[in-house]
N, CA, C and O of each residue as an XYZ file, in Angstrom:
900
protein
N     -25.238    -10.098      1.291
C     -25.503    -10.561      0.247
C     -26.904    -10.770      0.085
O     -27.446    -11.440      0.964
N     -27.776    -10.239     -1.076
C     -29.393    -10.506     -0.775
C     -29.637    -11.914     -1.229
O     -28.742    -12.311     -1.976
N     -30.614    -12.808     -0.989
C     -30.248    -13.642     -1.438
C     -31.974    -13.863     -1.614
O     -32.858    -13.381     -0.906
N     -32.096    -14.667     -2.685
C     -33.565    -14.410     -3.580
C     -34.540    -14.760     -3.544
O     -35.346    -14.498     -4.436
N     -34.868    -15.569     -2.371
C     -36.110    -15.372     -0.972
C     -36.357    -15.157     -0.354
O     -36.935    -16.171      0.038
N     -36.524    -14.174      0.645
C     -36.519    -14.236      2.239
C     -37.631    -14.580      2.646
O     -38.557    -14.076      2.011
N     -38.022    -15.509      3.785
C     -39.184    -15.571      3.843
C     -40.038    -13.932      5.227
O     -41.186    -13.487      5.261
N     -39.315    -13.711      5.727
C     -39.837    -12.247      6.253
C     -40.082    -10.740      5.067
O     -40.824     -9.823      5.420
N     -39.564    -10.713      4.100
C     -39.395    -10.190      3.198
C     -40.682     -9.821      2.313
O     -41.100     -8.785      1.796
N     -41.263    -11.607      2.405
C     -42.039    -11.873      1.934
C     -43.672    -11.687      2.767
O     -44.715    -11.446      2.159
N     -43.571    -11.843      4.056
C     -44.578    -11.592      4.642
C     -44.683     -9.845      5.154
O     -45.815     -9.371      5.256
N     -43.722     -9.139      5.393
C     -43.564     -7.647      5.574
C     -44.198     -7.233      4.146
O     -45.088     -6.401      3.974
N     -43.707     -7.806      3.411
C     -44.027     -7.450      1.459
C     -45.618     -7.557      1.921
O     -45.832     -6.582      2.643
N     -46.973     -8.467      1.768
C     -48.000     -8.331      1.923
C     -48.456     -7.747      2.385
O     -49.562     -7.482      1.915
N     -48.086     -7.089      3.576
C     -48.818     -5.723      3.850
C     -47.769     -4.392      3.377
O     -47.697     -3.220      3.746
N     -47.457     -4.733      2.964
C     -46.978     -3.494      2.114
C     -45.628     -2.859      3.144
O     -45.619     -1.629      3.179
N     -44.721     -3.422      3.812
C     -43.901     -2.683      4.548
C     -42.799     -3.833      4.284
O     -42.753     -5.063      4.294
N     -41.760     -2.518      3.995
C     -40.455     -1.925      3.685
C     -39.108     -1.904      4.085
O     -38.236     -1.091      3.781
N     -39.036     -3.039      4.908
C     -38.451     -2.679      6.086
C     -36.629     -3.843      5.901
O     -36.737     -5.069      5.936
N     -34.979     -3.077      5.700
C     -34.351     -4.076      5.269
C     -34.343     -5.035      6.244
O     -34.781     -5.041      7.394
N     -33.600     -6.081      5.386
C     -33.685     -7.645      6.111
C     -33.250     -7.736      7.153
O     -33.716     -8.251      8.170
N     -31.529     -6.812      6.799
C     -30.637     -7.386      8.104
C     -31.380     -6.592      9.492
O     -30.948     -6.826     10.621
N     -32.422     -5.731      9.285
C     -33.046     -5.198     10.062
C     -33.963     -6.244     10.793
O     -34.038     -6.511     11.993
N     -34.731     -6.829      9.562
C     -35.579     -7.851     10.334
C     -35.578     -8.527     11.366
O     -36.166     -8.488     12.446
N     -34.350     -9.564     10.575
C     -33.589    -10.497     10.867
C     -32.576    -10.739     11.837
O     -32.397    -11.864     12.302
N     -31.779     -9.565     12.229
C     -31.689     -9.062     13.363
C     -32.821     -8.754     14.824
O     -32.453     -9.009     15.971
N     -33.839     -8.329     14.584
C     -35.084     -8.359     15.362
C     -35.614     -9.829     15.773
O     -36.047    -10.181     16.870
N     -35.444    -10.676     14.460
C     -35.956    -11.917     14.590
C     -34.854    -12.418     15.554
O     -35.408    -12.762     16.598
N     -33.538    -12.595     15.619
C     -32.496    -13.088     16.602
C     -32.404    -12.833     17.745
O     -32.111    -13.779     18.476
N     -32.548    -11.877     18.191
C     -33.116    -11.513     19.449
C     -34.732    -11.798     20.212
O     -35.171    -11.897     21.358
N     -35.075    -11.834     19.313
C     -36.489    -12.741     19.674
C     -36.729    -13.693     19.898
O     -37.804    -14.148     20.287
N     -35.542    -14.312     19.648
C     -35.346    -16.134     19.724
C     -34.717    -16.296     20.645
O     -35.109    -17.082     21.508
N     -33.030    -15.323     20.835
C     -32.635    -15.580     22.840
C     -33.438    -14.868     23.871
O     -33.297    -15.103     25.071
N     -34.321    -13.955     23.377
C     -34.898    -14.233     24.348
C     -36.264    -15.036     24.664
O     -36.863    -14.770     25.707
N     -36.642    -15.772     24.000
C     -37.864    -16.946     24.202
C     -36.636    -18.001     24.654
O     -36.632    -18.553     25.754
N     -35.687    -18.179     23.726
C     -35.255    -19.182     25.106
C     -34.777    -19.206     25.934
O     -34.516    -20.234     26.558
N     -34.392    -17.729     26.351
C     -34.233    -17.140     27.718
C     -35.242    -17.695     28.585
O     -35.193    -18.584     29.435
N     -36.193    -16.933     28.150
C     -37.445    -17.397     28.978
C     -37.423    -19.061     28.755
O     -36.986    -19.778     29.655
N     -37.652    -19.321     28.178
C     -37.836    -21.146     28.339
C     -36.362    -21.870     29.456
O     -36.435    -22.918     30.097
N     -35.693    -21.353     29.420
C     -34.490    -21.648     30.216
C     -34.539    -21.529     31.374
O     -34.048    -22.173     32.301
N     -35.330    -20.427     31.299
C     -35.838    -19.752     32.844
C     -37.278    -19.953     33.862
O     -37.849    -19.699     34.922
N     -37.295    -20.652     32.501
C     -38.889    -20.761     33.886
C     -38.923    -21.696     34.254
O     -39.745    -21.250     35.055
N     -38.831    -22.909     34.572
C     -38.568    -23.999     35.878
C     -37.233    -23.776     35.946
O     -36.657    -24.482     35.118
N     -36.164    -22.795     36.856
C     -35.059    -23.328     36.694
C     -35.134    -24.247     38.391
O     -36.063    -24.207     39.198
N     -33.998    -24.910     38.491
C     -33.880    -26.464     39.242
C     -32.407    -26.796     39.222
O     -31.455    -26.748     38.444
N     -32.755    -27.244     40.761
C     -31.309    -27.582     41.305
C     -30.781    -28.477     39.947
O     -29.688    -28.021     39.610
N     -30.995    -29.051     39.493
C     -30.209    -30.094     38.363
C     -30.852    -29.691     37.304
O     -32.074    -29.572     37.215
N     -30.044    -29.468     36.466
C     -30.755    -28.589     35.352
C     -30.808    -29.553     34.020
O     -30.252    -30.621     33.762
N     -31.519    -28.897     33.447
C     -32.228    -29.557     32.080
C     -32.702    -29.271     31.340
O     -33.039    -28.089     31.418
N     -33.192    -30.115     29.874
C     -32.810    -28.963     28.824
C     -32.487    -27.625     28.597
O     -31.312    -27.335     28.375
N     -33.517    -26.604     28.623
C     -33.133    -25.542     27.786
C     -32.065    -24.831     28.770
O     -31.105    -24.293     28.219
N     -32.177    -24.767     30.642
C     -31.676    -24.645     30.934
C     -30.447    -24.982     31.448
O     -29.772    -24.178     32.091
N     -30.000    -26.460     31.143
C     -28.636    -26.932     30.921
C     -28.122    -27.156     29.651
O     -27.440    -28.156     29.426
N     -28.401    -26.252     28.713
C     -27.499    -25.938     27.443
C     -26.695    -24.484     27.764
O     -25.522    -24.153     27.589
N     -28.226    -23.548     28.483
C     -27.715    -22.560     28.537
C     -26.721    -22.026     29.837
O     -26.122    -20.955     29.935
N     -26.769    -23.038     30.676
C     -25.992    -23.326     31.910
C     -24.517    -23.880     31.265
O     -23.438    -23.477     31.700
N     -24.618    -24.696     30.353
C     -22.890    -24.942     29.803
C     -22.486    -23.954     28.774
O     -21.305    -23.835     28.446
N     -23.479    -23.210     28.234
C     -22.889    -22.241     27.325
C     -22.482    -21.207     27.922
O     -21.368    -20.919     27.485
N     -22.952    -20.233     28.998
C     -22.958    -19.170     29.787
C     -22.010    -19.348     31.090
O     -21.745    -18.311     31.697
N     -21.418    -20.693     31.625
C     -20.810    -21.561     32.676
C     -19.561    -21.379     31.760
O     -18.653    -20.650     32.159
N     -19.499    -21.794     30.957
C     -18.358    -21.984     29.770
C     -17.216    -20.949     29.638
O     -16.001    -21.141     29.588
N     -17.947    -19.768     29.593
C     -17.991    -18.607     29.115
C     -16.962    -17.923     29.589
O     -15.820    -17.617     29.244
N     -18.047    -17.694     30.915
C     -17.605    -17.469     31.868
C     -16.028    -18.050     32.782
O     -15.445    -17.541     33.739
N     -15.834    -18.857     32.265
C     -15.003    -19.385     33.053
C     -13.779    -18.774     32.448
O     -12.998    -17.983     32.977
N     -13.737    -19.500     30.727
C     -13.068    -18.132     30.297
C     -12.240    -17.198     29.867
O     -11.198    -17.027     29.233
N     -13.192    -16.584     30.516
C     -13.173    -15.117     30.173
C     -12.464    -14.884     31.725
O     -11.433    -14.214     31.669
N     -12.693    -15.142     32.505
C     -12.131    -15.027     33.898
C     -10.646    -15.413     33.952
O      -9.792    -14.781     34.573
N     -10.439    -16.518     33.233
C      -8.978    -16.934     33.000
C      -8.074    -16.356     32.304
O      -6.857    -16.512     32.408
N      -8.812    -15.479     31.372
C      -8.074    -14.184     30.529
C      -8.243    -12.901     31.116
O      -7.242    -12.228     30.870
N      -9.368    -12.056     32.018
C      -9.190    -11.319     32.548
C      -8.937    -11.254     33.861
O      -8.599    -10.370     34.648
N      -9.171    -12.348     33.910
C      -8.876    -12.483     35.874
C     -10.455    -11.452     36.737
O     -11.159    -10.729     36.032
N     -10.622    -11.556     37.703
C     -11.788    -12.083     38.716
C     -12.832    -10.655     38.090
O     -14.026    -10.736     37.802
N     -12.154     -9.687     38.022
C     -12.170     -8.486     37.581
C     -12.958     -8.085     36.442
O     -13.306     -6.905     36.394
N     -13.307     -8.896     35.486
C     -14.234     -9.247     33.693
C     -14.940     -9.798     34.864
O     -14.386     -9.072     35.690
N     -15.667    -10.460     35.509
C     -17.426    -10.322     35.586
C     -17.647     -9.393     35.871
O     -18.475     -9.611     36.757
N     -17.466     -7.638     35.761
C     -18.006     -7.283     36.140
C     -18.932     -6.665     34.305
O     -20.079     -6.272     34.093
N     -17.784     -6.856     33.405
C     -18.933     -6.833     31.757
C     -19.166     -8.568     31.274
O     -19.448     -8.858     30.112
N     -19.015     -9.492     32.237
C     -19.324    -10.505     31.652
C     -21.002    -10.640     30.971
O     -21.129    -10.687     29.748
N     -21.690    -10.671     31.484
C     -22.958     -9.967     31.276
C     -23.421     -9.325     29.716
O     -24.394     -9.684     29.053
N     -22.311     -8.172     29.331
C     -21.932     -7.821     27.866
C     -21.667     -8.529     26.818
O     -22.053     -8.459     25.651
N     -20.597     -9.580     27.656
C     -20.225    -10.247     26.087
C     -21.009    -11.707     26.261
O     -21.187    -12.426     25.277
N     -21.282    -11.935     27.058
C     -22.313    -12.920     26.962
C     -23.247    -12.958     25.909
O     -23.632    -13.909     25.228
N     -23.604    -11.529     25.885
C     -25.675    -11.438     25.310
C     -24.413    -10.944     23.992
O     -24.673    -11.331     22.853
N     -23.679    -10.479     24.110
C     -22.533    -10.451     22.685
C     -22.437    -11.539     21.843
O     -22.603    -11.456     20.626
N     -22.113    -12.809     22.583
C     -21.549    -14.314     21.932
C     -22.875    -14.797     21.637
O     -22.925    -15.337     20.532
N     -23.746    -14.781     22.143
C     -25.180    -15.567     21.723
C     -25.932    -14.665     20.606
O     -26.784    -15.144     19.857
N     -25.506    -13.240     20.572
C     -26.160    -12.756     19.899
C     -25.598    -12.653     17.650
O     -26.160    -12.665     16.555
N     -24.076    -12.555     18.291
C     -23.220    -12.772     16.869
C     -23.480    -14.197     16.987
O     -23.701    -14.605     15.847
N     -23.552    -15.084     17.771
C     -23.828    -16.753     16.685
C     -25.013    -16.867     16.327
O     -25.082    -16.938     15.100
N     -26.031    -16.919     16.851
C     -27.469    -16.662     16.166
C     -27.138    -15.882     15.100
O     -27.262    -16.464     14.023
N     -26.645    -14.415     15.029
C     -26.414    -14.156     14.342
C     -26.369    -14.761     12.606
O     -27.256    -14.759     11.752
N     -24.848    -15.282     12.555
C     -23.976    -16.199     12.433
C     -24.264    -17.327     11.325
O     -23.869    -17.576     10.186
N     -25.407    -18.029     12.514
C     -25.870    -19.450     12.275
C     -27.719    -19.147     11.106
O     -28.301    -19.816     10.252
N     -27.949    -17.915     11.720
C     -29.514    -17.466     11.332
C     -29.041    -18.050      9.321
O     -29.381    -19.135      8.849
N     -28.436    -17.234      8.742
C     -28.407    -17.397      7.445
C     -28.106    -19.131      6.567
O     -28.345    -19.246      5.365
N     -27.652    -20.141      7.284
C     -27.082    -21.256      7.068
C     -28.693    -22.143      7.015
O     -28.809    -23.356      6.840
N     -29.909    -21.081      7.233
C     -31.095    -22.305      7.294
C     -31.830    -21.382      5.546
O     -31.847    -20.152      5.496
N     -32.253    -22.097      4.547
C     -32.779    -21.488      3.844
C     -33.798    -20.462      4.156
O     -34.531    -20.549      5.142
N     -33.838    -19.418      3.245
C     -35.060    -18.146      3.305
C     -34.882    -17.564      4.286
O     -35.947    -17.372      4.871
N     -33.659    -16.987      5.012
C     -33.172    -16.678      6.507
C     -31.657    -16.027      5.795
O     -31.259    -16.253      4.653
N     -31.136    -15.367      6.601
C     -30.141    -13.929      6.430
C     -29.814    -13.723      7.801
O     -30.403    -13.544      8.867
N     -28.455    -13.832      7.293
C     -27.416    -13.370      8.287
C     -26.907    -12.063      8.501
O     -26.049    -11.439      7.876
N     -27.672    -11.719      9.620
C     -27.938    -10.422      9.867
C     -26.335     -9.379      9.099
O     -26.139     -8.606      8.161
N     -25.411    -10.103     10.393
C     -23.648    -10.614      9.992
C     -23.008    -10.301      9.058
O     -21.940     -9.691      9.111
N     -23.818    -10.837      7.643
C     -23.515    -10.632      6.534
C     -23.270     -9.209      5.920
O     -22.458     -8.829      5.077
N     -24.777     -8.191      7.012
C     -24.601     -6.559      6.327
C     -23.495     -5.512      7.375
O     -23.534     -5.554      8.605
N     -22.691     -4.744      6.698
C     -21.869     -4.146      7.619
C     -22.250     -3.432      8.483
O     -21.591     -3.225      9.501
N     -23.836     -2.713      8.153
C     -23.942     -1.727      9.121
C     -24.387     -3.184     11.035
O     -24.562     -2.792     12.188
N     -24.402     -4.185     10.699
C     -24.961     -4.833     11.859
C     -23.465     -4.806     12.609
O     -23.194     -4.424     13.748
N     -22.616     -5.329     11.599
C     -20.804     -5.393     12.402
C     -20.640     -3.997     12.569
O     -20.142     -3.769     13.672
N     -20.775     -3.371     12.168
C     -19.911     -2.177     12.329
C     -20.870     -1.448     14.213
O     -20.447     -1.354     15.365
N     -21.987     -1.173     13.666
C     -22.908     -0.945     15.355
C     -22.528     -1.625     16.436
O     -22.532     -0.961     17.473
N     -22.088     -3.126     16.549
C     -21.200     -3.747     17.530
C     -19.809     -3.905     17.845
O     -19.250     -4.371     18.837
N     -19.340     -3.370     16.688
C     -17.872     -2.847     16.919
C     -18.363     -1.553     17.613
O     -17.888     -1.344     18.729
N     -19.114     -0.785     17.191
C     -19.741      0.634     18.282
C     -19.621      0.565     19.237
O     -18.982      1.345     19.942
N     -20.431     -0.784     19.706
C     -20.716     -1.097     21.271
C     -20.023     -1.351     22.200
O     -20.183     -1.366     23.420
N     -18.891     -1.639     21.249
C     -17.167     -2.987     21.884
C     -16.692     -1.766     22.100
O     -16.229     -1.681     23.237
N     -16.572     -0.289     21.173
C     -15.667      0.835     21.590
C     -16.128      1.867     22.165
O     -15.390      2.821     22.412
N     -18.182      1.856     22.663
C     -17.863      2.926     23.621
C     -17.971      2.248     24.887
O     -17.687      2.991     25.827
N     -18.413      0.630     25.338
C     -18.135      0.208     26.144
C     -16.659      0.544     26.944
O     -16.403      1.308     27.874
N     -15.795     -0.407     26.127
C     -14.435     -0.462     26.735
C     -14.322      1.303     27.466
O     -14.292      1.188     28.691
N     -14.263      2.636     27.083
C     -13.911      3.496     27.034
C     -15.166      4.049     28.667
O     -14.860      4.639     29.702
N     -15.928      3.751     28.403
C     -16.675      3.670     29.391
C     -16.379      3.705     30.350
O     -16.479      4.656     31.125
N     -15.644      1.980     30.661
C     -15.435      1.217     31.883
C     -13.736      1.771     32.398
O     -13.043      1.591     33.400
N     -13.522      2.760     30.671
C     -11.567      3.428     31.302
C     -12.360      4.099     32.779
O     -12.196      3.889     33.981
N     -13.140      4.860     32.103
C     -13.496      6.483     32.762
C     -14.452      6.009     34.307
O     -14.511      6.654     35.354
N     -15.047      4.824     34.016
C     -15.720      4.448     35.302
C     -14.402      3.944     36.478
O     -14.467      4.518     37.565
N     -13.473      3.121     36.333
C     -12.571      3.107     37.097
C     -11.606      3.478     36.787
O     -10.732      2.726     37.220
N     -11.025      4.663     35.969
C     -10.178      5.358     36.611
C     -10.762      7.363     36.535
O     -10.056      8.367     36.441
N     -11.534      7.292     36.583
C     -12.063      8.671     36.152
C     -11.041      9.876     35.467
O      -9.913      9.384     35.435
N     -11.030     10.523     35.208
C      -9.872     11.408     34.840
C      -8.797     11.116     34.107
O      -8.377     11.437     32.996
N      -8.249     10.040     35.494
C      -6.984      9.242     35.218
C      -6.797      8.206     33.985
O      -5.797      7.578     33.636
N      -8.245      8.249     33.390
C      -8.023      7.182     32.079
C      -6.916      7.834     30.570
O      -6.372      7.386     29.560
N      -7.098      9.175     31.322
C      -6.490     10.103     29.751
C      -4.910      9.594     29.715
O      -4.097     10.013     28.890
N      -4.545      8.403     30.981
C      -3.241      8.729     31.212
C      -2.757      7.492     29.949
O      -1.708      7.306     29.333
N      -4.295      6.709     29.954
C      -3.834      5.475     28.847
C      -3.381      6.039     27.648
O      -2.870      5.368     26.751
N      -3.516      7.000     27.612
C      -3.027      7.960     25.677
C      -1.908      7.842     25.797
O      -1.258      7.059     25.105
N      -1.307      8.731     26.876
C      -0.611      9.587     26.538
C       1.037      8.989     26.750
O       1.928      9.805     26.981
N       1.355      7.473     26.648
C       2.213      6.500     26.545
C       3.414      6.760     27.673
O       3.215      7.679     28.467
N       4.978      5.794     27.810
C       5.432      5.973     28.750
C       6.455      7.335     29.504
O       6.664      7.581     30.691
N       6.773      7.791     28.681
C       7.049      9.167     27.840
C       6.797     10.796     27.719
O       6.773     11.443     26.672
N       6.583     11.381     29.311
C       5.424     12.417     28.629
C       6.411     13.755     28.113
O       5.768     14.804     28.160
N       7.578     13.898     27.721
C       7.925     14.415     26.546
C       7.405     13.847     24.981
O       7.470     14.603     24.012
N       7.059     12.903     24.898
C       6.317     12.234     23.967
C       4.532     12.388     24.028
O       3.848     11.775     23.209
N       4.045     13.072     24.852
C       2.916     12.254     24.708
C       1.771     13.077     23.733
O       0.594     12.729     23.645
N       2.300     14.092     23.114
C       1.418     14.486     22.276
C       1.468     13.546     20.889
O       0.572     13.573     20.045
N       2.835     12.594     20.786
C       2.695     12.197     19.804
C       1.786     10.421     19.817
O       1.220      9.852     18.885
N       1.961     10.022     21.109
C       1.357      9.204     21.625
C       0.154      8.687     21.737
O      -0.214      7.512     21.742
N      -0.735     10.213     21.876
C      -1.616     10.416     22.252
C      -2.674     10.121     20.823
O      -3.603      9.314     20.851
N      -2.324     10.907     19.688
C      -2.343     11.092     18.328
C      -2.379      9.102     18.092
O      -3.440      8.495     17.949
N      -1.030      8.432     18.104
C      -1.540      7.226     17.630
C      -2.288      6.359     18.144
O      -2.865      5.396     17.639
N      -2.228      7.017     19.897
C      -3.584      5.655     20.478
C      -4.709      6.353     19.866
O      -5.092      5.709     18.889
N      -5.359      7.364     20.043
C      -6.501      7.502     19.311
C      -6.674      6.708     17.951
O      -7.397      5.719     17.836
N      -6.102      7.133     17.184
C      -5.860      6.141     15.734
C      -6.206      5.095     16.432
O      -7.392      4.916     16.710
N      -5.091      4.101     16.890
C      -5.288      2.432     17.092
C      -6.587      2.222     17.779
O      -6.931      1.043     17.700
N      -7.560      3.098     18.535
C      -8.653      2.911     19.183
C      -9.787      2.449     17.882
O     -10.526      1.478     17.723
N      -9.459      3.804     17.000
C     -10.389      3.746     15.918
C     -10.198      2.962     15.009
O     -11.208      2.667     14.369
N      -9.175      2.461     14.678
C      -8.409      1.365     14.169
C      -9.363      0.115     14.297
O      -9.695     -0.684     13.421
N      -9.798      0.178     15.953
C     -10.271     -1.547     16.467
C     -11.161     -1.697     15.908
O     -11.429     -2.815     15.469
N     -12.479      0.053     15.578
C     -14.107     -0.550     15.033
C     -13.601     -0.775     13.909
O     -14.602     -0.672     13.199
N     -12.394     -1.113     12.932
C     -12.617     -0.611     11.912
C     -12.092     -2.550     11.875
O     -12.526     -3.388     11.085
N     -11.116     -2.766     12.944
C     -10.988     -4.455     12.670
C     -12.177     -5.354     13.237
O     -12.383     -6.290     12.464
N     -12.725     -5.361     13.954
C     -13.839     -6.422     14.519
C     -15.412     -5.633     12.807
O     -16.255     -6.323     12.233
N     -15.275     -4.906     12.710
C     -15.609     -4.471     11.719
C     -15.693     -5.667     10.254
O     -16.510     -6.569     10.071
N     -14.634     -5.278      9.468
C     -14.207     -6.573      8.366
C     -14.424     -7.709      9.029
O     -15.539     -8.215      8.897
N     -13.643     -8.233      9.704
C     -13.776     -9.215     10.074
C     -14.855    -10.022     10.413
O     -14.907    -11.177      9.989
N     -15.983     -9.422     11.337
C     -16.727    -10.323     10.993
C     -17.305    -10.508      9.935
O     -17.765    -11.559      9.488
N     -17.296     -9.029      9.309
C     -18.665     -9.128      8.306
C     -18.021     -9.593      6.509
O     -18.591     -9.724      5.425
N     -17.000     -9.684      6.836
C     -15.770     -9.977      5.645
C     -16.377    -11.847      5.532
O     -16.781    -12.409      4.514
N     -16.244    -12.457      6.970
C     -16.769    -14.186      6.520
C     -17.473    -14.432      6.283
O     -17.783    -15.085      5.287
N     -18.367    -13.827      7.485
C     -19.478    -14.199      7.022
C     -20.291    -13.720      5.825
O     -21.071    -14.583      5.424
N     -20.311    -12.792      5.279
C     -20.106    -12.369      4.033
C     -19.800    -13.021      2.987
O     -20.461    -12.937      1.952
N     -18.344    -14.049      3.168
C     -18.063    -14.737      2.256
C     -18.307    -16.690      2.783
O     -17.737    -17.724      2.433
N     -19.023    -16.495      3.395
C     -19.780    -18.115      3.602
C     -21.026    -17.591      3.219
O     -21.920    -18.288      3.699
N     -21.312    -16.969      2.779
C     -22.203    -16.780      2.278
C     -22.538    -16.704      0.462
O     -23.245    -17.483     -0.178
N     -22.025    -15.901      0.117
C     -21.069    -15.925     -1.633
C     -20.776    -17.150     -1.661
O     -21.329    -17.513     -2.699
N     -20.188    -18.204     -1.145
C     -19.799    -19.882     -1.432
C     -20.854    -20.527     -1.421
O     -21.382    -21.119     -2.363
N     -21.271    -20.413     -0.116
C     -22.787    -21.057     -0.526
C     -23.467    -21.235     -1.376
O     -23.661    -22.202     -2.112
N     -24.241    -19.376     -1.235
C     -25.049    -19.113     -2.759
C     -24.343    -19.876     -4.047
O     -25.125    -20.622     -4.635
N     -23.017    -19.823     -4.582
C     -22.431    -20.301     -5.723
C     -22.552    -21.296     -6.353
O     -22.799    -21.593     -7.522
N     -22.228    -22.085     -4.903
C     -22.400    -23.435     -4.567
C     -23.867    -23.927     -4.814
O     -24.217    -24.998     -5.309
N     -24.666    -22.865     -4.342
C     -25.897    -23.945     -4.896
C     -26.436    -23.795     -6.486
O     -26.850    -24.620     -7.300
N     -26.232    -22.371     -6.527
C     -25.858    -22.324     -8.329
C     -25.757    -22.586     -9.363
O     -26.326    -22.531    -10.453
N     -24.303    -23.132     -8.539
C     -23.776    -24.193     -9.582
C     -24.739    -25.572     -9.856
O     -25.361    -25.896    -10.867
N     -24.610    -26.222     -8.587
C     -24.721    -27.911     -8.395
C     -26.629    -27.575     -8.891
O     -26.968    -28.329     -9.803
N     -27.718    -26.655     -8.435
C     -28.768    -26.603     -8.952
C     -29.512    -27.661     -7.913
O     -30.562    -28.141     -8.339
N     -29.182    -27.972     -6.915
C     -29.794    -28.142     -5.781
C     -28.949    -28.444     -4.585
O     -27.777    -28.800     -4.458
N     -30.049    -28.152     -3.640
C     -29.921    -28.262     -1.871
C     -28.851    -29.474     -1.095
O     -28.389    -29.651      0.032
N     -28.812    -29.872     -1.876
C     -27.807    -30.914     -1.329
C     -26.219    -30.694     -1.557
O     -25.388    -31.201     -0.803
N     -25.804    -29.719     -2.905
C     -24.535    -29.256     -2.657
C     -23.317    -28.391     -1.909
O     -22.089    -28.438     -1.829
N     -24.203    -27.732     -1.507
C     -23.293    -27.100     -0.262
C     -23.338    -27.569      1.396
O     -22.606    -27.067      2.249
N     -24.012    -28.280      1.572
C     -23.866    -29.264      2.909
C     -22.565    -29.601      3.279
O     -22.019    -29.281      4.336
N     -22.060    -30.295      2.320
C     -20.546    -29.492      3.034
C     -19.770    -28.686      3.771
O     -19.281    -28.708      4.900
N     -19.778    -28.157      3.087
C     -19.306    -26.240      3.084
C     -20.729    -25.860      4.112
O     -20.977    -24.834      3.479
N     -21.514    -25.877      4.873
C     -22.459    -25.541      5.570
C     -21.583    -26.058      6.981
O     -21.210    -25.224      7.805
N     -21.277    -27.682      7.170
C     -20.866    -27.653      8.200
C     -19.543    -27.495      8.335
O     -18.938    -28.416      8.885
N     -18.979    -26.616      7.993
C     -17.818    -26.143      7.939
C     -18.413    -24.456      7.941
O     -17.455    -23.699      8.094
N     -19.593    -23.789      7.826
C     -20.004    -22.811      7.778
C     -19.892    -22.475      9.419
O     -19.144    -21.746     10.071
N     -20.971    -23.338      9.753
C     -21.527    -23.825     11.713
C     -20.218    -23.606     12.472
O     -20.219    -22.794     13.397
N     -18.907    -24.385     12.097
C     -17.994    -24.165     12.758
C     -17.759    -22.462     12.829
O     -18.188    -21.750     13.737
N     -17.141    -22.095     11.899
C     -16.625    -20.774     10.891
C     -17.562    -19.394     12.143
O     -17.023    -18.399     12.628
N     -19.074    -19.865     12.346
C     -19.662    -18.969     11.979
C     -19.520    -19.226     13.640
O     -19.129    -18.165     14.128
N     -19.672    -20.111     14.542
C     -19.808    -20.208     16.375
C     -17.874    -19.579     16.591
O     -17.576    -18.989     17.629
N     -16.867    -19.811     15.559
C     -15.319    -19.340     15.514
C     -15.310    -18.068     15.398
O     -14.519    -17.510     16.158
N     -16.157    -17.127     14.431
C     -16.316    -15.791     14.201
C     -16.510    -15.167     15.555
O     -15.684    -14.602     16.273
N     -17.767    -15.393     15.735
C     -18.198    -15.528     17.408
C     -17.924    -14.877     18.572
O     -18.216    -13.834     19.157
N     -17.086    -16.115     18.736
C     -15.718    -16.631     19.665
C     -14.617    -15.451     19.414
O     -14.213    -14.860     20.415
N     -14.250    -15.180     18.487
C     -12.899    -14.174     18.768
C     -13.684    -13.021     18.219
O     -12.984    -12.069     18.567
N     -14.803    -12.480     17.516
C     -14.916    -11.220     18.126
C     -15.363    -10.781     19.531
O     -15.249     -9.584     19.794
N     -15.846    -11.591     20.437
C     -15.452    -11.356     21.894
C     -14.705    -11.549     22.327
O     -14.446    -10.768     23.243
N     -13.973    -12.398     22.154
C     -12.650    -12.582     22.635
C     -11.192    -11.212     22.747
O     -10.127    -11.242     23.363
N     -11.671    -10.387     22.049
C     -11.047     -8.623     21.398
C     -12.225     -8.287     22.196
O     -11.562     -7.478     22.845
N     -13.352     -8.195     22.708
C     -14.179     -6.946     22.759
C     -13.275     -7.673     24.713
O     -12.943     -6.799     25.513
N     -13.122     -8.701     24.977
C     -12.450     -8.943     26.614
C     -10.924     -7.799     26.600
O     -10.517     -6.727     27.048
N     -10.558     -8.876     25.801
C      -9.368     -8.145     26.000
C      -9.013     -6.130     25.932
O      -8.216     -5.330     26.422
N     -10.617     -6.125     24.670
C     -10.347     -4.442     25.281
C     -10.680     -3.561     26.346
O     -10.186     -2.479     26.665
N     -12.137     -4.601     27.115
C     -12.247     -3.663     28.365
C     -10.968     -3.933     29.573
O     -10.415     -3.158     30.354
N     -10.797     -5.481     29.295
C      -9.835     -5.425     30.413
C      -8.438     -4.965     30.215
O      -7.543     -5.278     31.000
N      -8.221     -4.120     29.022
C      -7.151     -3.154     28.840
C      -7.623     -1.637     29.349
O      -6.869     -0.665     29.397
N      -8.826     -1.643     29.663
C      -9.084      0.008     29.805
C      -9.425     -0.338     31.139
O      -9.472      0.719     31.770
N      -9.691     -1.323     31.895
C      -9.629     -1.369     33.656
C      -8.579     -1.783     34.145
O      -8.799     -2.368     35.205
N      -7.054     -1.739     33.740
C      -6.166     -2.063     33.928
C      -5.153     -0.464     34.269
O      -5.323      0.476     33.493
N      -4.270     -0.327     35.313
C      -3.878      0.951     36.075
C      -2.710      0.958     34.582
O      -2.024     -0.048     34.400
N      -2.585      2.246     33.537
C      -1.998      2.763     32.782
C      -0.845      2.713     33.633
O      -0.776      2.966     34.836
N       0.355      2.226     32.565
C       1.790      2.103     33.299
C       2.855      3.353     32.358
O       4.035      3.516     32.669
């Protein structure tokens, strides 16, 4: 959904630049995360404080949860998971600020994220199993291997569709509801109750996306049975 007034569109418009808003706001989120990471790591102390304390709480909690789900081998892809979670969460939340857009309300962004998960899943599979990774697609019965191969290929591409539409649909839905409430009420206070719920669902959707990615990664690293 296109917002009626987007600050970055107005800013770039003065310079004659016309960049798709989902691209500019995705870049903005990336810069915000880089800036916060720099602030958190600028003065690392034994007793965390400020931005370092917040980042350690989020990253540490996410790592512990991931190890509980995937086991110790999950640490191999933790940087990918942590980056995905923070990026998606901030992309979801930034659209709640008037004049800003959630990049994840555009299907191109969610599809790009889903394709990253798809590619990295099979990269891990090949990295850990080599040519034997093909066994993940052949099923337990050799005689039915061709049929299982087709089913598995369809299933893996369905993951991309599922990840893409789930995140896109939820964030787009939030934006639509907030816009409708704002339009009907005619003031900025009307959508506030919905915005508190949107904050919660934005974090949940980032968590769901990364949880599914964890499970796909862990599955590709396991030995085929």
